[in-house]
N, C-alpha and C positions, 0 to 999 in steps of 0.2 A: 512585624519583622524585627529579628535582633541580631546580633553579631556574636561569633563564637571567638575563642582565643587567637586564633590566627587571623581573623578579620573577615574570615567569610560570613556572607548573609545566610541566614537561617530562616527559611522560610515554612509556615505551618500550614495546614488546612482548616475548614471550617469546624469548629468545636464540636457539630454534631455528627463528625464524620470519624469512624472509628475503624481501627485496622492494625495488623501486628508491626511488621517492621516497614510499613510504608511510610509515605510522607506524613511529618509531623514536626513539631519544634520541642523544645525542652520545657517551653511555655504551656503547650497544648499537655506534656506529660505531668507537668507540677500542677494545672489547673483542671484538668478534667481526669477525675477518679475512675470515670468509665472507660477510658484509655487504658489505663491501668489496669483495670479490672479483666480487660481483655485476656491479659498473660496468666491469670491465677487460674484459669481453666485450660491453660494450652494442652496439659497431658490430657487433660478430660476429652478434649475436642480432638485429639490425634484417636485416642480410642473409639470415639463416635465415628468419625470419619473411615478407619479401618473396617468398621462392622458393615458398610454397604458394599456388595459387588463392585469389583472395579469396572465391568461393563456398563453398569449404571451411572457410574461418575463419570465414565467416560462419555456416554451421551448426552449428559447435560451441559457439555462443552462443545458438542457439534455445532457447527452453524457459521461462525466468523470466517472460518478459513474457506468455506465456497463462495461468500461473499467477495471474500478478497481476491480469489483465485479466477473472478471474471476478468480482471485486469491483464491477466496472462493469456487470453481467449477473446478478448474483443475483437472488433472487425478491422482495427489497425493490426493488431497480430496476425489476424486472419491473412490479410494482404501482404504484409512480409513473407510469411509463411508460403503462400502460393506462387509469389515471386521467385523465392528461393528455391523452391521445387522445379517450379518451369524453366529457370536458369540453369541449374546446376545439380538437378535431379536430387540423390540422396547426400552430396557433398558437403551440405551445411549442417546436417542433423546435429553434430557435434557441437555447434554453436548453442542450438536448442538446449542440450543437455548441460552445458556450462550454465548458460543462463538461469536455467530453472534450478541448478544446485544453489547459484547465489543467489536467487529468489528467495527458496527456502531458508537460506541463513538470514537474510536481512526481514524475512517476513517472520522469523521466529523469534529474532532480537525485538521487533516492534511490538508483538505481544509479551514479551518477557517485560519489556519496559512498562506497558500499562498494568499488568497483573501485579507486578512487584512494586510499582510506587502509587498506583492509584490514580493517575493522571495519564492524560494521553499526550502526544508529542506535541501538538501545537501549545497546550497549556505548559508544557515544559520550557517551550520557546518563549512564551511570554513572560515567564517567570526570570527566567535566565537572561536573556538578552535586554539590551537597552532600549528605550522605546522607538527610537528611529529605525533600528536594525528589525526590531519586531515587527514594525508595518512594512519596511521592506520585503521581509520573510512571508507575511499575511498576503499582501500583494502578488508576490511571486507564485504563491501556491494556489492563490484563486485563478490567476493565469493558465497554470499546470492544469486546475479542473477543467476550464473550459477547452485547453487544448485536447486534454484527454476526451472530453466529451465529444469533441467533432466527429471523430471516426467512429463513434457509439452512435450518434444521431444519424449521421450520414449512411451509416450501415443499415440502421434498421428502417430507414426511408428507402433504400435500394432495395431491401427485401420485401418491402410492400409494394413498391413498384414492379418486381420480379412475379408477386403473387396475383396482385390485384390491378397491375398497370394503374398505380394511382401516381400522379406527377410528384416528383422528389420534393418540391418543396411544401406540399400537401402531406407529404409522409413525414417531414421534420415537424411540422404542427400535431400531427396525430401521436407522434411519439412524445412530444413534450406533455400533450395531455394525458397519455396513457401512463407514463411515467409518475404523474403526480396520483392518478387514480391508485395505482399499485402501491405508491407510497404509504397511501393510507391504511394500509395493514398495518402501519405501526401502531395505530390505536388500539389493536388486538395483540398487541405484544411483538417485540421484535423478532420471537422464533417463527411467527407466522411468515415474514417477509424473509427469514433466512430459509424455510420450507420452499419457497415459490424459487428463490435464487439455486438452490440445490437442484430443485427439481428441472429447471430450465438447464441446467449444467449438464444432467444428464441425458435431455434429450439432445444436445450437440454432441455428446459421446455417441449415443446411440446412431445418430445420423452419419457421424463420421467414420466410425467403426463398420457401418453397414457399406460404405462407400471402398472402405479400405478392402472389406471381404470381397466385394467385385470386383475391384482391380487387381488383387492380389500380387503385390510387388514381391520381389524375391526375398526372403528374409535376410540371406548372408550380405546382400546389399545394404539393405538398411542398417544392419548391425555395424557393417563396415563403415557405414557414414556416422555413426552415433560415436562410434570408439576410435577412429583414425581421423585425426585432425589434419585437414588440407584445405587448400585454398587456391583450387584451379579453374582457370577459365577466366574469360573477360568480365569485369566488375564483381569477382567473388568477393572482394575486399569490401566494396561498399555495401555489397549485400548483406555480407556478415555483420556489419556495423550496425545496419538498419534493422537486421534481425534481432540484436542483441540489445538496441537501444530500445525497440518496442516493446521487449518484455518487461522491462522496470519502469514502472509509473510512480512518480513522485507521490502523488496524491493519496496510491495505495498505503504508503508509511504512514500516514496521518490516520488513516481509515483503520487499520489493524489494531493501533494502540488503543483506539476508541472503542472499537467493538467488543474486545474482551472484557471491557467493564461492565458489561450488560450481564455479565455473569456474577452470581453471589459466591465469592471466593472465601473459604472459611478462614476466620481469623486466627490462622496460627503460620509459623513458618511452614510446618510441615503442608499445611493446607497450600500454600501459595507455592511451594516447590511442586506439589501434585498438581495445581491448575497449570502452572508453565509445562509440565511434562504432557499434561494432556492436550492443551492447545498445540502442542510440538505436533503431536502424532496427528492430531485433525488437521492441521494446517498442511503437515507432509502428504497426508492421504488425497486431500483436494488439490494441491499442487500436483501431485502423481496423476490425476485424473486430466489436470489441465495440461500437463506434459504429453501424457498419452493424445490428446487432440490434437496438440501443435505438431506430434509427430506422424499421424495421420493425415493431415493437411499436406505436410511436405510430401509424404510419401505418394498420396493420390495423384497429386498434380505432377510429382516428378516421374512418377510410372506412365502418366497419359502422354506428358510433353516429350519423353524421351523414347515412346514408340515408334517402331519403324512404319505402320501404317496408318499414319497420322495423315488426314487429308489436309490440304491446302489452306481451308478456311480453319482449322483447327490449330494448324502451325501459325497460321496470322494471328490467332489470339493468345497463343503461349509466347509469341514475341512480346507482348504487351499486354500482360494479365493484370487486371485488377478486381476487386470484389463486386464491382458492378457489371462485369462481362465474364466472368468466370463459371456464371452457370449457363453460358452460350457453349463453352466447350465442353461442360459434362453432358448437357443435352445432346451434342453432336455425337460424341464417344460412347457414352452411357444410357443413352436414351432420356426422354423427357422426365421419368420418373427421378432420376438422380437430380435434375434442374430443381425439382420440386423440395427434394430434400434438403440442397443446397440453401435455398431460399428459408426454409423453415428454420435452419442450423444458423442462418446468420440473423434472423429476426429473435431466435432465441438469445443471440451473443449481443446484439446491440441492444435488446431493451433492456437485458438484465445488467449489462454494464452501465446504462444510463441511469438506473436505480442505484447502484453501487456509487457512482458518481456523484449522484446529488446528495447522497448520502455523505460520504467523505467532506463535499462542500459544506454541508450544515456543521459538521465537527469543526473544520477548520476556521468557520466564521466564527463559531461559539467559543472555541480555544483561543485563537490571537486576539479576539476584540470583546470576548465575554460579555457578548450580545445576548439580552433577556427578552425572548421573543417566542411567539407561537411556532410549533414546528412548520405548521402548514404554510404560515408566511415566510419563516426561512427556506423553506422548500422552494417555494413559489419564487423567491428572488432568485436562488442558485439555479434554477431551471431557466428562469427568464434569460439571465446573464449567460448562460452556458449555450443555449440554443438558436442565440441572436447572430453570430456568425456564419453558421451553417444556413441559417433561413436567408439571410441576407444573399450569400452567394449561390445559394441553389436558385433562389428567385432571378438572379441578373444572369448567372452563365450555365443554370442546370445541371446536370449530372456531371457535365465535365468539369465544370468549376467546383462541385463538390469533391469530386475525385481529387483534385491537386490540393484542396484543403488539407486532405487526410495527410498528404507528404508533410505541409506545412506544419502541421499539427505536430507529428513525428519529430521534427528538428527542434520545434520547440520545448517538447518533453525532455529531450537529449541534453538541451542548454540548461533544463531547469533542475535537473536530477540533483545536482548537489548540494542544492539548498534544503532538502528534505533527508538526503543520505547522509552527509555529514554530520548533522545536529544528532539524528539518530545512533550514529556509530560512536558519537563522542559521549551521549548521555547513558547508553547500555554499556558503555566501558567504565564509566565514571563511579568512584568508591562514594561519593558525593551525593550521588544520585540512586544508585542503587546497593550501596554496603556491601556486604558478602556475597550477594546475589549479582554482581557485577560480572561482565563475560572474562571466560577465562582467557589466559595470554594467548593459547591457540586461536581461539576464536578471534581475538583482538587481531591477531597478525592476520589471518585469513581474510577477515571480513575487509580489513584496510587494503590490503594489497588489490584484492578485486575489486572492491569500491573505487580505488585510486586510478587502477587500470582502467575501468570501465570511464571513468571521469574524463582521464587523458585521452581515451581512444575517442570520445564523444567532441572533447575540444578541438582535437586533432582533426576530427573529421568535418566540422563545421567551419574551422579557418581556413582549412586547404580548400575547401568547396567555394566558401566566399571568394578567397583569392584567385581561385579558376575562373570563376563566375567574373570577377572584376578584369580577369587578362582579355577572356574571350567574348565578351559582351559587345553590343554593338553601339553603346553609348558614346558620346563625344569624350575627348581625353579630359576636359575641363569638367564633364560629369562623374568620371570615375575618379578624379581628383577630391572632388566635394565629398563623393561618398565615403571614401578612404579616410578623409579626415573626421568625418562622424563617426565612423566603424570602428576604426583601429585605436581610438581612446576609450570607446565602449568595450572593445575585446579586454583592453588592459584593465579597465574597472572592473571587469566579470572576473578575471584571474584573481586581483586583488581582494575581490568578496570572499573568493573560494580559499585562498590563503587565509583571510581573517578568520573565517570558521573552523579551519583546520587547527589554526595555531592557539586560537584564544583558548586561556585556560577558565574551566568552570569556576565560577565564583558563587553560586548560590547554593547551599548546602540542604538537602531536602531530605537527606536520611539521618534517622536518629537511632543509635546503636542499642540493640536489645538488652544487653548487659547494663547498661546505664539505667534504663527503664526499669529492671529486676532489682539494681542495686537499690534505686530509690523507693522501689516498693518495700523492700525490706527495712530501710532505714525508717520509712514512715511507721510500719509495723512495730519496729522495735522501739519508736518513740512512743506509740498508742500505748503498747503493754508497760512501757515504764512510767506513765503518768497515771495508767490504771492503779498499779501497784503502790504510786506513790500518794494517790488520793485515798487508796483504801489504808495506808499507813496513818496519814496524817488526818483521816477523815473529811477529808474536803471535798468538793464536789468534782466530777470528772469532767474536763472540758473535750467538746468536740470540736473545737476550733485548732486545728493544725497547720494552719495556713503558712505560718511563719516558720515551719521547720526549715533550715537551711538546707539546700540541695550538697551533697558530700562531693568535694573535689575528686 
């Protein structure tokens, strides 16, 4: 680690790593000829890249976006979707649209960060922040993975219960075991795992599109719900916040920036720009499929629960709809086959989401702690940590307790979002990290406005919800005072931590200007030619050792 003229830290990568304008240090440039050599054939590489058909190059980048898209159609999202549809028909579809647009923006930033710098988000956090802050961020990221995994594990257990009448706690154990087995596909290459997840995504899409075709909601009403913002009806604001909060998953930001590193990006500026563009299209297509699944969910349950011919039993289900009892509603209205289709889609959603959640957990542990352990052991540890809360609650309280755990998990994810989102927004907009590949001023403004808006909404919702609970609970006054003394300082600490991450200036420089590299190369080449000429003129041996050539200012 060295320091530049402004006193900022300059961090390099392992000398064996090579890249174009990715992370390196001037020390890497001076001491690693291979690094410099990667630029000499830059023009040749660009010509070689353009020889391949565009669709073939694009196919090489398909995969990471579909793994990431699972976080937007997991059982937690399914529950908020069906509640939004049953309570407000199509009135909250515009929230889904805004949420997916913002998801597309931040996921593209996450992919861009990984491709451009060669490091994923957790590695950047470890490099940038002090040790204490780094450990805090790691702990919060692990809690976020556990919280995100709760709806996924519980949802899969519910699906197994619907299909095979297996107890929920047994379903939780089966989910953990099956996830470990499916993660074993990694040894055959990450492409196999990506293909499995993509297959499960399209199974979900087929299930919900089939139900949508059976229900046949009015297209004009659906479009109005998508493009005409309104918050009408009791609890609309709370349902809208829950819908938005369930869409953005903190662990997904760490995951996407790591998954893109599985692709071999050409070592040229043109190659990196092309990779960023392909990943943008790929994640855009995957998120569009996820968006259509969310819209289908809201529209199906909105159509069913707003029907005038609804029976008394179905009306009772609509008033308190969860992923555990939604199949009863479909069975009563659309027939037994619809209940089975719902269970299959829930199984696909939960199982694939648990795989991606475990995958995210291993990258988080690897990046923050730099732990060198075998993949199977790291997966086993993260899987055990993640399923423990779901297993304990389902054994003690059964399906009812597991359902309540999903609500708690959603609140935790809303609480934790800033600690992944703010570093991503800062690093992707930082010239010291991204160089000329940093976000444009328009992306910076839009992403920060949307990010701070979502963070503000979540903080407001959580704080007002806590105050409302404090006022209306049945605890003695002394108990409320004691809880307030503990919780309010913690809320102040939370706001202070968010402000620290937002205001803190990046201090670690991880970007090396390519112009300086080329200048150094030209300088070395000129010195070599000068020495060769001098050796020929003076008839003295040619020196190969050029390590003491000074770097030009």
